KOLVEXLO-903315 format. One record per residue: residue number from 0; residue in one letter; z, y, x of N, C-alpha, C in turn. Coordinates in nm, 3 decimals, padded with zeros to 5 digits. Layout:
<nodes>
nr/rest/nz/ny/nx/caz/cay/cax/cz/cy/cx
NUM/A/Z/Y/X/Z/Y/X/Z/Y/X
...
</nodes>
This chain:
<nodes>
nr/rest/nz/ny/nx/caz/cay/cax/cz/cy/cx
0/M/-00.779/-00.438/02.572/-00.833/-00.331/02.658/-00.940/-00.255/02.581
1/F/-00.935/-00.122/02.585/-01.025/-00.042/02.505/-01.136/00.016/02.591
2/P/-01.257/00.028/02.536/-01.366/00.091/02.610/-01.333/00.236/02.641
3/V/-01.376/00.283/02.757/-01.350/00.421/02.798/-01.411/00.516/02.697
4/G/-01.332/00.615/02.655/-01.380/00.716/02.563/-01.366/00.680/02.417
5/F/-01.315/00.561/02.387/-01.308/00.519/02.248/-01.179/00.564/02.180
6/Q/-01.079/00.609/02.256/-00.953/00.645/02.194/-00.960/00.774/02.114
7/T/-01.064/00.852/02.132/-01.068/00.983/02.068/-01.179/00.995/01.965
8/I/-01.235/00.883/01.919/-01.337/00.890/01.816/-01.270/00.927/01.684
9/D/-01.316/01.033/01.621/-01.263/01.073/01.492/-01.371/01.060/01.386
10/G/-01.330/01.029/01.264/-01.426/01.017/01.155/-01.355/00.979/01.028
11/R/-01.428/00.948/00.929/-01.371/00.910/00.801/-01.449/00.791/00.745
12/M/-01.385/00.717/00.654/-01.451/00.604/00.592/-01.573/00.653/00.516
13/S/-01.688/00.600/00.542/-01.809/00.645/00.476/-01.904/00.528/00.459
14/A/-01.995/00.543/00.368/-02.093/00.437/00.346/-02.191/00.432/00.461
15/L/-02.263/00.322/00.473/-02.361/00.307/00.579/-02.475/00.406/00.560
16/P/-02.540/00.448/00.668/-02.652/00.542/00.656/-02.759/00.486/00.563
17/A/-02.801/00.568/00.469/-02.902/00.524/00.372/-03.041/00.542/00.430
18/H/-03.133/00.456/00.388/-03.271/00.468/00.432/-03.335/00.589/00.366
19/S/-03.399/00.672/00.443/-03.460/00.794/00.391/-03.587/00.762/00.315
20/T/-03.602/00.828/00.199/-03.724/00.811/00.120/-03.797/00.941/00.101
21/S/-03.743/01.051/00.158/-03.802/01.182/00.136/-03.932/01.199/00.212
22/Q/-03.955/01.119/00.315/-04.076/01.133/00.395/-04.165/01.009/00.383
23/G/-04.165/00.951/00.265/-04.252/00.837/00.242/-04.214/00.718/00.326
24/T/-04.301/00.677/00.417/-04.280/00.556/00.496/-04.217/00.586/00.632
25/S/-04.173/00.708/00.657/-04.114/00.740/00.787/-03.985/00.661/00.805
26/M/-03.959/00.618/00.929/-03.842/00.537/00.958/-03.718/00.625/00.963
27/P/-03.605/00.577/00.912/-03.480/00.652/00.925/-03.434/00.652/01.070
28/P/-03.347/00.743/01.107/-03.301/00.750/01.246/-03.210/00.632/01.280
29/P/-03.196/00.602/01.408/-03.102/00.496/01.448/-02.959/00.540/01.420
30/F/-02.869/00.445/01.413/-02.729/00.476/01.390/-02.643/00.399/01.489
31/R/-02.526/00.453/01.521/-02.438/00.395/01.622/-02.325/00.318/01.554
32/C/-02.293/00.202/01.611/-02.190/00.116/01.554/-02.088/00.077/01.661
33/V/-01.967/00.051/01.617/-01.862/-00.006/01.701/-01.863/-00.157/01.682
34/V/-01.868/-00.231/01.791/-01.874/-00.377/01.785/-01.738/-00.435/01.827
35/F/-01.688/-00.528/01.748/-01.559/-00.591/01.777/-01.563/-00.736/01.730
36/S/-01.463/-00.813/01.771/-01.458/-00.955/01.735/-01.336/-00.984/01.651
37/V/-01.354/-01.071/01.553/-01.245/-01.121/01.470/-01.271/-01.270/01.446
38/A/-01.176/-01.353/01.485/-01.187/-01.499/01.464/-01.319/-01.554/01.517
39/G/-01.362/-01.505/01.633/-01.484/-01.555/01.696/-01.613/-01.498/01.640
40/Q/-01.605/-01.410/01.542/-01.724/-01.350/01.483/-01.744/-01.209/01.538
41/A/-01.868/-01.177/01.576/-01.901/-01.042/01.622/-01.931/-00.956/01.499
42/L/-01.853/-00.849/01.482/-01.864/-00.762/01.366/-01.885/-00.618/01.411
43/A/-01.927/-00.533/01.319/-01.950/-00.393/01.353/-01.921/-00.305/01.233
44/L/-01.880/-00.182/01.264/-01.864/-00.075/01.165/-01.936/00.048/01.217
45/P/-01.986/00.133/01.128/-02.043/00.260/01.175/-01.938/00.340/01.252
46/V/-01.979/00.406/01.359/-01.886/00.485/01.440/-01.811/00.585/01.353
47/E/-01.879/00.643/01.255/-01.816/00.745/01.171/-01.700/00.691/01.089
48/A/-01.694/00.558/01.072/-01.587/00.499/00.992/-01.459/00.479/01.071
49/V/-01.466/00.489/01.203/-01.350/00.461/01.289/-01.292/00.592/01.341
50/R/-01.168/00.619/01.305/-01.104/00.743/01.349/-01.054/00.734/01.492
51/R/-00.995/00.620/01.524/-00.929/00.607/01.654/-00.900/00.459/01.680
52/F/-00.885/00.425/01.808/-00.840/00.293/01.846/-00.695/00.303/01.893
53/L/-00.611/00.209/01.851/-00.469/00.211/01.884/-00.427/00.074/01.936
54/P/-00.332/00.071/02.031/-00.273/-00.058/02.068/-00.184/-00.106/01.954
55/L/-00.162/-00.234/01.948/-00.079/-00.291/01.841/00.065/-00.246/01.859
56/P/00.121/-00.167/01.766/00.260/-00.123/01.779/00.355/-00.228/01.722
57/R/00.482/-00.199/01.729/00.581/-00.284/01.663/00.566/-00.263/01.512
58/L/00.545/-00.370/01.440/00.519/-00.361/01.297/00.643/-00.395/01.216
59/E/00.659/-00.324/01.106/00.759/-00.360/01.006/00.693/-00.458/00.909
60/R/00.749/-00.575/00.898/00.693/-00.677/00.809/00.780/-00.687/00.685
61/L/00.725/-00.644/00.573/00.801/-00.639/00.449/00.773/-00.762/00.363
62/P/00.874/-00.814/00.295/00.855/-00.937/00.216/00.759/-00.918/00.099
63/T/00.738/-00.794/00.055/00.649/-00.769/-00.058/00.504/-00.749/-00.016
64/A/00.474/-00.765/00.112/00.339/-00.737/00.162/00.239/-00.838/00.107
65/P/00.122/-00.792/00.061/00.016/-00.886/00.022/-00.030/-00.966/00.144
66/L/-00.092/-01.079/00.119/-00.134/-01.168/00.228/-00.217/-01.099/00.336
67/P/-00.314/-01.012/00.302/-00.396/-00.952/00.408/-00.323/-00.846/00.491
68/V/-00.201/-00.807/00.453/-00.129/-00.702/00.525/-00.037/-00.767/00.628
69/E/-00.064/-00.742/00.757/00.018/-00.797/00.864/00.151/-00.725/00.873
70/G/00.153/-00.597/00.842/00.274/-00.517/00.850/00.238/-00.370/00.837
71/V/00.336/-00.283/00.862/00.312/-00.139/00.855/00.374/-00.072/00.976
72/F/00.325/00.046/01.008/00.386/00.128/01.111/00.366/00.274/01.074
73/R/00.440/00.362/01.139/00.426/00.505/01.112/00.334/00.567/01.216
74/Y/00.242/00.650/01.167/00.150/00.721/01.255/00.134/00.862/01.203
75/Q/00.175/00.959/01.285/00.168/01.100/01.247/00.233/01.125/01.112
76/G/00.349/01.061/01.092/00.428/01.086/00.972/00.389/01.005/00.850
77/E/00.287/00.920/00.860/00.242/00.842/00.744/00.261/00.693/00.769
78/V/00.290/00.622/00.662/00.300/00.477/00.669/00.159/00.418/00.667
79/V/00.126/00.339/00.769/-00.009/00.284/00.783/-00.002/00.132/00.768
80/P/-00.067/00.075/00.667/-00.073/-00.070/00.657/-00.176/-00.127/00.754
81/V/-00.143/-00.240/00.814/-00.234/-00.309/00.906/-00.297/-00.425/00.831
82/L/-00.429/-00.421/00.817/-00.501/-00.521/00.739/-00.563/-00.626/00.830
83/R/-00.546/-00.751/00.793/-00.603/-00.861/00.869/-00.746/-00.886/00.822
84/L/-00.842/-00.856/00.906/-00.982/-00.878/00.869/-01.014/-01.026/00.857
85/D/-00.946/-01.111/00.935/-00.974/-01.254/00.925/-00.940/-01.307/00.786
86/V/-00.838/-01.248/00.723/-00.801/-01.289/00.587/-00.890/-01.220/00.484
87/L/-00.910/-01.088/00.502/-00.994/-01.013/00.407/-01.135/-01.069/00.399
88/L/-01.189/-01.109/00.514/-01.327/-01.156/00.520/-01.338/-01.307/00.506
89/D/-01.223/-01.372/00.481/-01.222/-01.517/00.460/-01.280/-01.591/00.580
90/L/-01.236/-01.551/00.700/-01.288/-01.611/00.823/-01.205/-01.730/00.870
91/V/-01.081/-01.740/00.823/-00.995/-01.851/00.866/-00.935/-01.916/00.743
92/P/-00.924/-02.049/00.744/-00.857/-02.116/00.632/-00.709/-02.080/00.632
93/F/-00.655/-02.055/00.515/-00.515/-02.014/00.506/-00.429/-02.129/00.459
94/D/-00.323/-02.156/00.534/-00.225/-02.257/00.497/-00.104/-02.185/00.439
95/S/-00.078/-02.203/00.310/00.031/-02.131/00.246/00.166/-02.165/00.307
96/G/00.175/-02.283/00.370/00.301/-02.320/00.433/00.318/-02.257/00.569
97/A/00.211/-02.259/00.650/00.219/-02.207/00.786/00.191/-02.058/00.793
98/G/00.116/-02.004/00.696/00.079/-01.863/00.700/-00.036/-01.839/00.795
99/A/-00.077/-01.713/00.804/-00.187/-01.677/00.894/-00.137/-01.674/01.037
100/P/-00.224/-01.705/01.135/-00.181/-01.702/01.275/-00.139/-01.563/01.316
101/A/-00.038/-01.555/01.404/00.013/-01.425/01.448/-00.089/-01.358/01.538
102/P/-00.099/-01.224/01.532/-00.193/-01.153/01.620/-00.146/-01.158/01.764
103/G/-00.241/-01.145/01.857/-00.207/-01.142/01.998/-00.135/-01.014/02.036
104/L/-00.063/-01.020/02.146/00.015/-00.905/02.191/-00.072/-00.783/02.215
105/Y/-00.194/-00.804/02.263/-00.281/-00.692/02.297/-00.394/-00.674/02.195
106/S/-00.373/-00.722/02.074/-00.474/-00.705/01.970/-00.491/-00.556/01.938
107/P/-00.614/-00.505/01.939/-00.635/-00.363/01.910/-00.643/-00.337/01.760
108/L/-00.615/-00.214/01.723/-00.627/-00.169/01.585/-00.738/-00.066/01.574
109/L/-00.815/-00.073/01.468/-00.916/00.028/01.437/-00.860/00.113/01.324
110/L/-00.826/00.237/01.354/-00.770/00.326/01.252/-00.883/00.384/01.170
111/V/-00.875/00.365/01.039/-00.978/00.413/00.947/-00.910/00.490/00.835
112/T/-00.990/00.546/00.747/-00.937/00.613/00.629/-00.988/00.540/00.506
113/W/-00.896/00.499/00.422/-00.933/00.433/00.298/-00.881/00.515/00.181
114/Q/-00.972/00.571/00.102/-00.938/00.653/-00.014/-00.841/00.765/00.023
115/G/-00.871/00.831/00.134/-00.794/00.947/00.176/-00.667/00.919/00.252
116/R/-00.631/00.793/00.271/-00.508/00.758/00.343/-00.543/00.670/00.462
117/P/-00.462/00.676/00.569/-00.492/00.594/00.687/-00.461/00.447/00.663
118/A/-00.542/00.363/00.723/-00.520/00.219/00.727/-00.570/00.171/00.862
119/A/-00.521/00.056/00.906/-00.562/00.002/01.036/-00.616/-00.139/01.018
120/L/-00.725/-00.167/01.087/-00.787/-00.299/01.083/-00.753/-00.374/01.211
121/L/-00.701/-00.493/01.197/-00.660/-00.574/01.312/-00.779/-00.653/01.365
122/A/-00.810/-00.634/01.493/-00.921/-00.705/01.557/-00.868/-00.787/01.674
123/D/-00.949/-00.880/01.722/-00.913/-00.957/01.841/-00.952/-00.882/01.968
124/Q/-01.067/-00.814/01.964/-01.118/-00.743/02.081/-01.220/-00.639/02.037
125/V/-01.216/-00.522/02.100/-01.319/-00.420/02.081/-01.412/-00.425/02.201
126/H/-01.542/-00.443/02.177/-01.637/-00.461/02.287/-01.704/-00.330/02.330
127/G/-01.723/-00.238/02.240/-01.792/-00.113/02.273/-01.878/-00.068/02.157
128/D/-01.963/00.029/02.184/-02.052/00.077/02.078/-02.197/00.053/02.119
129/T/-02.286/00.058/02.023/-02.427/00.035/02.049/-02.510/00.112/01.948
130/L/-02.629/00.151/01.989/-02.722/00.222/01.902/-02.815/00.120/01.838
131/V/-02.823/00.122/01.707/-02.903/00.024/01.633/-03.025/00.094/01.574
132/E/-03.142/00.045/01.611/-03.266/00.096/01.553/-03.285/00.034/01.414
133/P/-03.336/00.111/01.319/-03.356/00.056/01.183/-03.439/-00.071/01.182
134/A/-03.537/-00.081/01.272/-03.623/-00.200/01.275/-03.546/-00.324/01.320
135/E/-03.432/-00.305/01.388/-03.353/-00.419/01.436/-03.262/-00.475/01.327
136/R/-03.239/-00.400/01.223/-03.146/-00.442/01.120/-03.211/-00.547/01.031
137/T/-03.144/-00.659/01.015/-03.194/-00.770/00.936/-03.088/-00.810/00.833
138/P/-03.126/-00.888/00.733/-03.026/-00.938/00.638/-02.923/-01.024/00.710
139/S/-02.800/-01.019/00.663/-02.695/-01.100/00.723/-02.713/-01.247/00.686
140/D/-02.652/-01.333/00.764/-02.660/-01.477/00.741/-02.602/-01.510/00.603
141/P/-02.681/-01.566/00.512/-02.629/-01.596/00.378/-02.514/-01.696/00.379
142/A/-02.503/-01.773/00.488/-02.393/-01.869/00.498/-02.261/-01.801/00.530
143/L/-02.268/-01.675/00.573/-02.148/-01.598/00.607/-02.143/-01.476/00.516
144/S/-02.077/-01.490/00.401/-02.075/-01.381/00.304/-01.975/-01.273/00.342
145/F/-01.872/-01.309/00.422/-01.768/-01.214/00.460/-01.711/-01.146/00.335
146/N/-01.691/-01.227/00.231/-01.632/-01.179/00.106/-01.710/-01.063/00.046
147/G/-01.841/-01.063/00.066/-01.925/-00.959/00.007/-01.928/-00.829/00.084
148/C/-01.871/-00.827/00.205/-01.866/-00.703/00.284/-01.983/-00.688/00.379
149/A/-02.061/-00.794/00.401/-02.172/-00.787/00.497/-02.284/-00.700/00.442
150/A/-02.332/-00.608/00.527/-02.440/-00.517/00.487/-02.566/-00.539/00.569
151/G/-02.566/-00.638/00.657/-02.681/-00.663/00.741/-02.638/-00.718/00.875
152/A/-02.733/-00.728/00.967/-02.705/-00.780/01.101/-02.802/-00.716/01.199
153/F/-02.767/-00.727/01.328/-02.855/-00.678/01.434/-02.828/-00.758/01.560
154/P/-02.920/-00.759/01.657/-02.902/-00.840/01.778/-02.777/-00.800/01.856
155/D/-02.708/-00.901/01.907/-02.585/-00.880/01.984/-02.620/-00.849/02.129
156/R/-02.604/-00.723/02.167/-02.627/-00.681/02.306/-02.496/-00.640/02.374
157/V/-02.385/-00.663/02.308/-02.259/-00.606/02.355/-02.158/-00.711/02.399
158/T/-02.143/-00.819/02.323/-02.036/-00.914/02.352/-02.069/-01.008/02.466
159/G/-02.198/-01.026/02.498/-02.237/-01.121/02.600/-02.254/-01.262/02.548
160/R/-02.235/-01.282/02.418/-02.246/-01.416/02.360/-02.384/-01.442/02.300
161/G/-02.465/-01.337/02.286/-02.595/-01.355/02.221/-02.580/-01.366/02.071
162/G/-02.687/-01.405/02.005/-02.682/-01.418/01.860/-02.692/-01.282/01.793
163/S/-02.620/-01.266/01.684/-02.627/-01.141/01.608/-02.488/-01.089/01.576
164/V/-02.484/-00.961/01.543/-02.361/-00.894/01.501/-02.373/-00.865/01.352
165/T/-02.271/-00.896/01.276/-02.271/-00.868/01.133/-02.219/-00.727/01.108
166/L/-02.299/-00.648/01.040/-02.263/-00.511/01.008/-02.187/-00.510/00.876
167/L/-02.067/-00.451/00.877/-01.984/-00.445/00.758/-02.001/-00.312/00.686
168/A/-01.997/-00.316/00.554/-01.999/-00.194/00.474/-01.855/-00.148/00.456
169/P/-01.815/-00.036/00.516/-01.675/00.004/00.512/-01.622/00.030/00.373
170/D/-01.709/00.073/00.282/-01.662/00.102/00.146/-01.647/-00.025/00.062
171/R/-01.678/-00.142/00.119/-01.663/-00.268/00.045/-01.556/-00.359/00.107
172/L/-01.481/-00.309/00.203/-01.379/-00.392/00.267/-01.271/-00.435/00.168
173/L/-01.242/-00.349/00.072/-01.145/-00.382/-00.033/-01.212/-00.365/-00.168
174/S/-01.183/-00.457/-00.258/-01.229/-00.440/-00.395/-01.144/-00.335/-00.465
175/E/-01.184/-00.295/-00.583/-01.107/-00.195/-00.658/-00.966/-00.247/-00.686
176/A/-00.955/-00.373/-00.723/-00.824/-00.431/-00.752/-00.740/-00.438/-00.625
177/E/-00.802/-00.479/-00.513/-00.728/-00.485/-00.386/-00.683/-00.347/-00.343
178/G/-00.766/-00.245/-00.367/-00.728/-00.108/-00.334/-00.607/-00.063/-00.412
179/R/-00.601/-00.097/-00.540/-00.484/-00.061/-00.621/-00.359/-00.132/-00.572
180/L/-00.373/-00.260/-00.537/-00.258/-00.334/-00.485/-00.210/-00.275/-00.353
181/L/-00.304/-00.234/-00.268/-00.266/-00.174/-00.140/-00.193/-00.043/-00.162
182/D/-00.240/00.039/-00.256/-00.172/00.166/-00.286/-00.030/00.141/-00.336
183/A/-00.014/00.042/-00.424/00.119/00.011/-00.477/00.211/-00.039/-00.366
184/F/00.158/-00.123/-00.278/00.239/-00.172/-00.166/00.277/-00.059/-00.073
185/R/00.184/00.031/-00.043/00.213/00.142/00.048/00.325/00.229/-00.010
186/A/00.318/00.257/-00.140/00.422/00.338/-00.204/00.558/00.269/-00.195
187/S/00.559/00.137/-00.216/00.683/00.061/-00.205/00.736/00.062/-00.063
188/A/00.646/00.047/00.035/00.686/00.048/00.176/00.743/00.184/00.215
189/E/00.682/00.292/00.166/00.732/00.426/00.198/00.873/00.445/00.143
190/R/00.898/00.399/00.020/01.033/00.411/-00.039/01.133/00.328/00.040
191/R/01.094/00.208/00.077/01.187/00.120/00.148/01.221/00.176/00.286
192/L/01.121/00.221/00.361/01.146/00.272/00.495/01.221/00.404/00.491
193/A/01.202/00.483/00.385/01.272/00.611/00.374/01.422/00.591/00.362
194/Q/01.465/00.477/00.309/01.608/00.450/00.295/01.678/00.433/00.429
195/W/01.601/00.408/00.534/01.658/00.385/00.666/01.647/00.507/00.757
196/Q/01.607/00.618/00.703/01.596/00.740/00.782/01.715/00.829/00.757
197/F/01.772/00.884/00.865/01.882/00.978/00.854/01.827/01.118/00.832
198/P/01.891/01.198/00.744/01.854/01.339/00.736/01.878/01.407/00.870
199/A/01.809/01.518/00.894/01.818/01.589/01.022/01.960/01.631/01.052
200/D/02.036/01.683/00.951/02.172/01.729/00.978/02.265/01.614/01.011
201/T/02.238/01.494/00.954/02.318/01.377/00.987/02.297/01.336/01.131
202/N/02.172/01.342/01.177/02.143/01.312/01.317/02.217/01.407/01.410
203/D/02.222/01.536/01.373/02.291/01.635/01.455/02.439/01.604/01.462
204/E/02.500/01.567/01.346/02.642/01.537/01.345/02.672/01.415/01.430
205/L/02.584/01.312/01.422/02.606/01.193/01.503/02.598/01.225/01.651
206/S/02.506/01.315/01.688/02.491/01.353/01.828/02.614/01.427/01.876
207/V/02.665/01.518/01.791/02.784/01.595/01.829/02.904/01.502/01.842
208/G/02.918/01.411/01.744/03.030/01.319/01.749/03.025/01.229/01.870
209/G/02.902/01.184/01.905/02.888/01.098/02.021/02.922/01.171/02.148
210/G/02.887/01.301/02.154/02.915/01.379/02.274/03.063/01.405/02.291
211/A/03.135/01.419/02.176/03.277/01.450/02.185/03.355/01.332/02.237
212/G/03.304/01.211/02.206/03.375/01.092/02.251/03.355/01.073/02.399
</nodes>
């Protein structure tokens, strides 16, 4: 279930707001974050990093997919890989025999832009957004490295569980090597799926033939 008004948030992948130094000791402005849960952990991304929220569609699962990729789907004419944050952030132990646990039927997707192309992040639940004051931002728990993606933490006022929310740096979700692998996989997926598409004139002929019968 998605928070009201969250389906139309548009933005692009961007770094976290930087602390201003132009005015000496003046505090930077507050920033707004989207709070969601993955594998029992409360996480957040800057609102500007999230383009849209989508329900989990039917995914094409390709045998060449890297471990963090749950599958792909088409959105506005583009192939979109669905990335498992629980795997990317090392939140769940992975059994090479059993594989990663399957996502729930109503698992939401956070549509983002990675290096100019769409990608979707698989979450367990989206809780809403919150305004974070700079004074509330603290270092993240050193015991939870989140594969180097953690950029800080702030008090949890959204999930109802208390504790803190870990703020993720959107530009660090994938390493340079992982980004190259994702690009190569996306290109392979686009070629594979294109083989199953009929040209427009073929579709017309099939429709005419079906009508004649």
